[in-house]
N, CA, C and O atoms as a MOPAC input file, in Angstrom:
PM7 MOZYME 1SCF
protein

 N     -2.05100 1    13.07200 1    16.36400 1
 C     -2.18900 1    13.90100 1    15.20500 1
 C     -2.62500 1    15.42300 1    15.54200 1
 O     -2.38700 1    16.34700 1    14.76500 1
 N     -3.27600 1    15.58500 1    16.75800 1
 C     -3.52200 1    17.15600 1    16.94100 1
 C     -2.37400 1    17.99000 1    17.02200 1
 O     -2.21000 1    19.05100 1    16.41900 1
 N     -1.47100 1    17.34800 1    17.93000 1
 C     -0.11000 1    18.14500 1    18.31000 1
 C      0.72500 1    18.27300 1    17.10600 1
 O      1.40100 1    19.28900 1    16.93800 1
 N      0.72000 1    17.17100 1    16.13700 1
 C      1.51800 1    17.30400 1    14.86000 1
 C      0.92600 1    18.54700 1    14.06300 1
 O      1.62800 1    19.48600 1    13.68700 1
 N     -0.34000 1    18.45600 1    13.86400 1
 C     -0.97000 1    19.62700 1    13.11200 1
 C     -0.94200 1    21.00200 1    13.70700 1
 O     -0.82400 1    22.02100 1    13.02600 1
 N     -1.05300 1    20.98200 1    14.96900 1
 C     -0.85000 1    22.40900 1    15.71300 1
 C      0.48300 1    22.88100 1    15.65100 1
 O      0.69900 1    24.09000 1    15.56100 1
 N      1.50100 1    21.95800 1    15.69500 1
 C      2.99000 1    22.39700 1    15.61200 1
 C      3.16900 1    22.74300 1    14.17300 1
 O      3.87900 1    23.71300 1    13.90400 1
 N      2.62700 1    22.08500 1    13.25400 1
 C      2.95400 1    22.38600 1    11.75000 1
 C      4.24700 1    21.61100 1    11.40500 1
 O      4.84800 1    21.94300 1    10.38300 1
 N      4.70900 1    20.64100 1    12.14500 1
 C      5.84300 1    20.02400 1    11.71700 1
 C      5.88400 1    18.46700 1    12.33700 1
 O      5.29800 1    18.18300 1    13.38200 1
 N      6.50600 1    17.68400 1    11.70500 1
 C      6.49700 1    16.18400 1    12.19200 1
 C      7.49200 1    15.46700 1    11.29300 1
 O      7.96000 1    16.01600 1    10.29600 1
 N      7.82300 1    14.15900 1    11.68600 1
 C      8.71400 1    13.34100 1    11.02800 1
 C      7.95500 1    12.55000 1     9.91400 1
 O      6.76100 1    12.75500 1     9.69400 1
 N      8.68400 1    11.65300 1     9.23300 1
 C      8.08400 1    11.00600 1     8.24400 1
 C      6.84100 1    10.02500 1     8.66600 1
 O      5.90000 1     9.84600 1     7.89300 1
 N      6.90300 1     9.50100 1     9.75200 1
 C      5.84200 1     8.74500 1    10.40200 1
 C      4.54800 1     9.55600 1    10.52700 1
 O      3.45800 1     9.18400 1    10.09300 1
 N      4.77400 1    10.63300 1    11.12800 1
 C      3.63600 1    11.55400 1    11.26000 1
 C      2.91600 1    11.85900 1     9.93700 1
 O      1.69800 1    11.74100 1     9.80800 1
 N      3.71700 1    12.24400 1     9.00200 1
 C      3.28400 1    12.61100 1     7.66700 1
 C      2.64300 1    11.36200 1     6.96000 1
 O      1.59200 1    11.52200 1     6.34000 1
 N      3.15900 1    10.28500 1     7.02200 1
 C      2.74900 1     9.04600 1     6.50700 1
 C      1.42000 1     8.60200 1     7.01900 1
 O      0.62500 1     8.09400 1     6.22800 1
 N      1.10100 1     8.75800 1     8.32500 1
 C     -0.17700 1     8.43700 1     8.91100 1
 C     -1.18200 1     9.37400 1     8.50600 1
 O     -2.33000 1     9.00300 1     8.25900 1
 N     -0.83200 1    10.50500 1     8.42700 1
 C     -1.81300 1    11.59400 1     7.99400 1
 C     -2.20400 1    11.44000 1     6.59200 1
 O     -3.37200 1    11.59300 1     6.23500 1
 N     -1.24600 1    11.13800 1     5.78100 1
 C     -1.55500 1    10.86300 1     4.29600 1
 C     -2.35000 1     9.66300 1     4.04500 1
 O     -3.26100 1     9.65700 1     3.21800 1
 N     -2.01000 1     8.60900 1     4.77100 1
 C     -2.62000 1     7.38900 1     4.60100 1
 C     -4.13900 1     7.49500 1     5.18400 1
 O     -5.03200 1     6.86100 1     4.62200 1
 N     -4.40100 1     8.26400 1     6.25700 1
 C     -5.79400 1     8.50600 1     6.76900 1
 C     -6.67000 1     9.32300 1     5.69600 1
 O     -7.85600 1     9.10100 1     5.45100 1
 N     -5.96500 1    10.18700 1     5.17600 1
 C     -6.61900 1    11.22300 1     4.08600 1
 C     -7.01400 1    10.17700 1     2.83700 1
 O     -8.12100 1    10.19300 1     2.29900 1
 N     -6.05700 1     9.37300 1     2.50800 1
 C     -6.46200 1     8.47100 1     1.28800 1
 C     -7.47600 1     7.50200 1     1.62200 1
 O     -8.35400 1     7.27900 1     0.78900 1
 N     -7.47600 1     6.88700 1     2.74200 1
 C     -8.39200 1     5.97000 1     3.15500 1
 C     -9.76500 1     6.78500 1     3.10400 1
 O    -10.69900 1     6.33300 1     2.44200 1
 N     -9.86900 1     7.82200 1     3.70700 1
 C    -11.00200 1     8.69800 1     3.69400 1
 C    -11.65800 1     8.89700 1     2.27200 1
 O    -12.86400 1     9.13300 1     2.18900 1
 N    -10.97100 1     8.81300 1     1.31600 1
 C    -11.39300 1     8.91100 1    -0.21200 1
 C    -11.66500 1     7.50200 1    -0.61700 1
 O    -11.98900 1     7.32100 1    -1.79100 1
 N    -11.58100 1     6.47500 1     0.18800 1
 C    -12.07700 1     5.06600 1    -0.15000 1
 C    -10.90100 1     4.44200 1    -0.81400 1
 O    -11.12600 1     3.47500 1    -1.54200 1
 N     -9.67800 1     4.85800 1    -0.66500 1
 C     -8.45700 1     4.02400 1    -1.34300 1
 C     -8.01800 1     3.07300 1    -0.33100 1
 O     -8.16700 1     3.22800 1     0.88100 1
 N     -7.39200 1     1.94200 1    -0.98100 1
 C     -6.75400 1     0.86300 1    -0.02000 1
 C     -5.38200 1     1.29500 1     0.08400 1
 O     -4.58800 1     1.26000 1    -0.85600 1
 N     -5.10200 1     1.73300 1     1.33400 1
 C     -3.75900 1     2.22900 1     1.59700 1
 C     -3.14700 1     1.69900 1     3.00800 1
 O     -3.86200 1     1.39600 1     3.96300 1
 N     -1.82100 1     1.63100 1     3.00800 1
 C     -1.13000 1     1.15000 1     4.20900 1
 C      0.02800 1     1.94900 1     4.46800 1
 O      0.60300 1     2.43100 1     3.49200 1
 N      0.52000 1     2.19700 1     5.75500 1
 C      1.70700 1     2.85300 1     6.15400 1
 C      2.74400 1     1.76300 1     6.02800 1
 O      2.58800 1     0.66400 1     6.55900 1
 N      3.89700 1     2.11700 1     5.25200 1
 C      5.15700 1     1.21400 1     5.21100 1
 C      6.19500 1     1.86800 1     6.09900 1
 O      6.39200 1     3.08300 1     6.08900 1
 N      6.82800 1     1.04000 1     6.84300 1
 C      7.97600 1     1.51800 1     7.64000 1
 C      9.33300 1     0.80200 1     7.16600 1
 O      9.33400 1    -0.39900 1     6.89400 1
 N     10.33200 1     1.48700 1     7.09200 1
 C     11.58800 1     0.93800 1     6.50700 1
 C     12.74300 1     2.03800 1     6.57700 1
 O     12.79300 1     2.85500 1     7.49600 1
 N     13.53600 1     2.00100 1     5.68000 1
 C     14.68200 1     2.90900 1     5.63900 1
 C     14.80200 1     3.48000 1     4.26100 1
 O     14.44200 1     2.87800 1     3.25000 1
 N     15.35700 1     4.74000 1     4.28000 1
 C     15.68500 1     5.28300 1     2.91900 1
 C     17.16000 1     5.59400 1     3.03300 1
 O     17.78900 1     5.01000 1     3.91600 1
 N     17.81900 1     6.49900 1     2.19300 1
 C     19.11600 1     6.77500 1     2.30400 1
 C     19.57400 1     7.59200 1     3.49600 1
 O     20.76600 1     7.65600 1     3.79500 1
 N     18.66400 1     8.18700 1     4.14600 1
 C     19.06500 1     8.98200 1     5.27500 1
 C     18.69300 1     8.23400 1     6.73900 1
 O     18.94900 1     8.77400 1     7.81500 1
 N     18.11200 1     7.03700 1     6.63300 1
 C     17.85600 1     6.26500 1     7.83600 1
 C     16.45600 1     5.87700 1     7.88300 1
 O     15.87000 1     5.69200 1     6.81600 1
 N     15.76600 1     5.71100 1     9.13700 1
 C     14.49100 1     5.25000 1     9.19600 1
 C     13.58200 1     6.31900 1     8.54400 1
 O     13.76200 1     7.53500 1     8.60800 1
 N     12.47300 1     5.61100 1     7.84200 1
 C     11.66500 1     6.43700 1     7.06600 1
 C     10.21000 1     5.66800 1     6.88900 1
 O     10.21100 1     4.43700 1     6.89500 1
 N      9.11500 1     6.30700 1     6.75100 1
 C      7.84800 1     5.82100 1     6.54000 1
 C      7.21600 1     6.47000 1     5.17400 1
 O      7.51300 1     7.60400 1     4.79800 1
 N      6.35300 1     5.64900 1     4.51500 1
 C      5.80300 1     6.04100 1     3.34800 1
 C      4.28700 1     5.35700 1     3.16800 1
 O      3.93200 1     4.55600 1     4.03300 1
 N      3.54000 1     5.61000 1     2.24100 1
 C      2.36500 1     5.00900 1     2.02700 1
 C      2.30400 1     4.28400 1     0.82000 1
 O      2.74700 1     4.75600 1    -0.22700 1
 N      1.68900 1     2.95900 1     0.90800 1
 C      1.48100 1     2.28500 1    -0.14700 1
 C     -0.07900 1     2.13600 1    -0.57100 1
 O     -0.93000 1     1.82400 1     0.26200 1
 N     -0.35700 1     2.36000 1    -1.80800 1
 C     -1.76700 1     2.29400 1    -2.31500 1
 C     -1.90300 1     1.10700 1    -3.21600 1
 O     -1.17300 1     1.00700 1    -4.20300 1
 N     -2.84600 1     0.16000 1    -2.91000 1
 C     -3.13800 1    -0.91800 1    -3.89300 1
 C     -4.42600 1    -0.57600 1    -4.75100 1
 O     -5.45300 1    -0.18400 1    -4.19600 1
 N     -4.33600 1    -0.73800 1    -6.11200 1
 C     -5.52900 1    -0.49800 1    -6.87200 1
 C     -5.76200 1    -1.62400 1    -7.64900 1
 O     -4.84300 1    -2.06900 1    -8.33600 1
 N     -6.92300 1    -2.18500 1    -7.64300 1
 C     -7.22000 1    -3.22200 1    -8.57600 1
 C     -7.34100 1    -2.88500 1    -9.97900 1
 O     -8.05600 1    -1.91600 1   -10.23200 1
 N     -6.80200 1    -3.47400 1   -10.91300 1
 C     -6.81400 1    -3.20400 1   -12.29500 1
 C     -7.64500 1    -4.19300 1   -12.95000 1
 O     -7.46400 1    -5.40100 1   -12.79600 1
 N     -8.71500 1    -3.61200 1   -13.80700 1
 C     -9.63100 1    -4.58700 1   -14.45800 1
 C     -9.09700 1    -4.95300 1   -15.80300 1
 O     -8.53000 1    -4.06300 1   -16.43700 1
 N     -9.20400 1    -6.16300 1   -16.32900 1
 C     -8.90300 1    -6.47500 1   -17.62600 1
 C     -9.89700 1    -6.02400 1   -18.63700 1
 O    -11.02400 1    -5.67200 1   -18.28800 1
 N     -9.51000 1    -6.02400 1   -19.89400 1
 C    -10.59800 1    -5.46900 1   -20.97500 1
 C    -11.95400 1    -6.28000 1   -20.74300 1
 O    -12.99000 1    -5.72300 1   -21.10600 1
 N    -12.02800 1    -7.45200 1   -20.21400 1
 C    -13.24700 1    -8.00800 1   -20.21200 1
 C    -14.01200 1    -7.65800 1   -18.95800 1
 O    -15.11700 1    -8.15800 1   -18.74800 1
 N    -13.36100 1    -6.67900 1   -17.99400 1
 C    -14.15200 1    -6.24600 1   -16.95100 1
 C    -13.82100 1    -6.98500 1   -15.64400 1
 O    -14.30600 1    -6.55200 1   -14.59800 1
 N    -13.06800 1    -8.01600 1   -15.63300 1
 C    -12.81600 1    -8.90300 1   -14.44500 1
 C    -11.51400 1    -8.22300 1   -13.89000 1
 O    -10.60000 1    -7.82800 1   -14.61500 1
 N    -11.53700 1    -8.12700 1   -12.44500 1
 C    -10.47400 1    -7.62400 1   -11.79100 1
 C     -9.50100 1    -8.62700 1   -11.78400 1
 O     -9.83300 1    -9.77000 1   -11.47100 1
 N     -8.11500 1    -8.31000 1   -12.14600 1
 C     -7.05500 1    -9.22700 1   -12.18200 1
 C     -5.98600 1    -9.00400 1   -11.09100 1
 O     -6.01800 1    -9.77200 1   -10.13000 1
 N     -5.06200 1    -8.06100 1   -11.12900 1
 C     -4.16300 1    -8.06300 1   -10.06800 1
 C     -3.97400 1    -6.46500 1    -9.65800 1
 O     -4.32000 1    -5.53900 1   -10.39200 1
 N     -3.40900 1    -6.32500 1    -8.45100 1
 C     -3.45300 1    -5.15200 1    -7.93900 1
 C     -2.30300 1    -4.31600 1    -8.53400 1
 O     -1.25400 1    -4.89700 1    -8.81000 1
 N     -2.41500 1    -3.12000 1    -8.72900 1
 C     -1.36400 1    -2.07900 1    -9.11000 1
 C     -0.94200 1    -1.34400 1    -7.90000 1
 O     -1.78600 1    -0.78400 1    -7.20100 1
 N      0.23700 1    -1.31700 1    -7.63100 1
 C      0.99000 1    -0.88300 1    -6.25600 1
 C      1.45200 1     0.59300 1    -6.64500 1
 O      2.04800 1     0.79300 1    -7.70300 1
 N      1.18800 1     1.50100 1    -5.85000 1
 C      1.77900 1     2.86200 1    -5.94800 1
 C      2.20000 1     3.30100 1    -4.49100 1
 O      1.48300 1     3.18200 1    -3.49800 1
 N      3.51200 1     3.84300 1    -4.51700 1
 C      4.14600 1     4.43400 1    -3.31400 1
 C      4.04000 1     5.88700 1    -3.22200 1
 O      4.49900 1     6.59700 1    -4.11700 1
 N      3.47900 1     6.35300 1    -2.22600 1
 C      3.29900 1     7.73800 1    -1.88200 1
 C      4.37700 1     8.23200 1    -0.96600 1
 O      4.38700 1     7.84000 1     0.20100 1
 N      5.34000 1     9.11400 1    -1.43800 1
 C      6.38700 1     9.72700 1    -0.46600 1
 C      5.68600 1    10.65700 1     0.58600 1
 O      5.02900 1    11.61800 1     0.18500 1
 N      5.81100 1    10.39500 1     1.89800 1
 C      5.05700 1    11.13600 1     2.92600 1
 C      5.43000 1    12.36000 1     3.11700 1
 O      4.59500 1    13.13300 1     3.58600 1
 N      6.51600 1    12.75300 1     2.86200 1
 C      7.09500 1    14.19000 1     2.99400 1
 C      6.75100 1    15.24300 1     1.96800 1
 O      6.57600 1    16.43800 1     2.20400 1
 N      6.67300 1    14.60200 1     0.72900 1
 C      6.45000 1    15.55300 1    -0.57600 1
 C      5.09400 1    15.32900 1    -1.15600 1
 O      4.50300 1    16.21700 1    -1.77100 1
 N      4.58800 1    14.09300 1    -0.95000 1
 C      3.32600 1    13.68800 1    -1.65300 1
 C      3.55500 1    13.33000 1    -3.13500 1
 O      2.60000 1    13.25700 1    -3.90800 1
 N      4.76400 1    13.11700 1    -3.51100 1
 C      5.09200 1    12.53300 1    -4.83200 1
 C      4.43100 1    11.14100 1    -4.85000 1
 O      4.24600 1    10.61900 1    -3.75100 1
 N      4.06100 1    10.49100 1    -5.92500 1
 C      3.79500 1     9.10400 1    -6.05200 1
 C      4.55800 1     8.54800 1    -7.10500 1
 O      4.90600 1     9.21000 1    -8.08300 1
 N      4.87100 1     7.17200 1    -6.91200 1
 C      5.72800 1     6.44900 1    -7.78800 1
 C      5.09300 1     5.07000 1    -8.03600 1
 O      4.59000 1     4.46800 1    -7.08700 1
 N      5.09700 1     4.58300 1    -9.18600 1
 C      4.71600 1     3.36400 1    -9.47000 1
 C      5.69300 1     2.25400 1    -8.99800 1
 O      6.89800 1     2.50400 1    -8.99400 1
 N      5.25700 1     1.10000 1    -8.61900 1
 C      6.01200 1    -0.00300 1    -8.07900 1
 C      7.09000 1    -0.31400 1    -9.11400 1
 O      8.14500 1    -0.76100 1    -8.66500 1
 N      6.98900 1    -0.15400 1   -10.36000 1
 C      8.11400 1    -0.42700 1   -11.42200 1
 C      8.94400 1     0.65000 1   -11.57700 1
 O      9.88200 1     0.49400 1   -12.35900 1
 N      8.82400 1     1.75400 1   -10.99700 1
 C      9.71000 1     2.85300 1   -11.15700 1
 C     11.13900 1     2.42700 1   -10.53300 1
 O     11.18300 1     1.86300 1    -9.43900 1
 N     12.29400 1     2.71700 1   -11.26500 1
 C     13.45900 1     2.19300 1   -10.52600 1
 C     13.93700 1     2.96800 1    -9.39300 1
 O     14.90300 1     2.56300 1    -8.74600 1
 N     13.21500 1     4.27600 1    -9.04000 1
 C     13.53000 1     5.02300 1    -7.97200 1
 C     13.05300 1     4.33500 1    -6.66800 1
 O     13.65300 1     4.55500 1    -5.61600 1
 N     12.10300 1     3.59800 1    -6.71000 1
 C     11.44600 1     2.91900 1    -5.64000 1
 C     12.46400 1     2.09300 1    -4.83300 1
 O     12.63000 1     2.27000 1    -3.62600 1
 N     13.09200 1     1.24300 1    -5.51200 1
 C     14.06000 1     0.41200 1    -5.02100 1
 C     15.34300 1     1.04200 1    -4.44100 1
 O     16.00600 1     0.52300 1    -3.54300 1
 N     15.61800 1     2.18900 1    -5.03400 1
 C     16.72000 1     2.95000 1    -4.54300 1
 C     16.38900 1     3.75000 1    -3.39000 1
 O     17.30100 1     3.99000 1    -2.60000 1
 N     15.20200 1     4.21400 1    -3.15600 1
 C     14.81000 1     5.03300 1    -2.09000 1
 C     14.21900 1     4.33100 1    -0.89000 1
 O     14.39600 1     4.78400 1     0.24100 1
 N     13.47900 1     3.16800 1    -1.12900 1
 C     12.86900 1     2.39500 1    -0.09900 1
 C     13.46600 1     1.14000 1     0.13900 1
 O     13.87100 1     0.45900 1    -0.80300 1
 N     13.56500 1     0.73400 1     1.43000 1
 C     14.11800 1    -0.52400 1     1.77400 1
 C     13.15600 1    -1.06400 1     2.98500 1
 O     13.37900 1    -2.15500 1     3.51100 1

């Protein structure tokens, strides 16, 4: 990580690890995902967030994908997710 930050550039895996560590530092449940996008191998961050029902009981996790190179986030139900990430 030190050389990645010192150089000021890196690939999607470097960015994904840095973003995931930052989000974990804020107490979020995050994981680095490795796969492909339209341009070849790629890495992004998946965040799981427990959603509470109206009665206050935690029911199922909500999944959000964070694009490692731009910081954009997409809900798992967003149609762009299946087009960009495999």
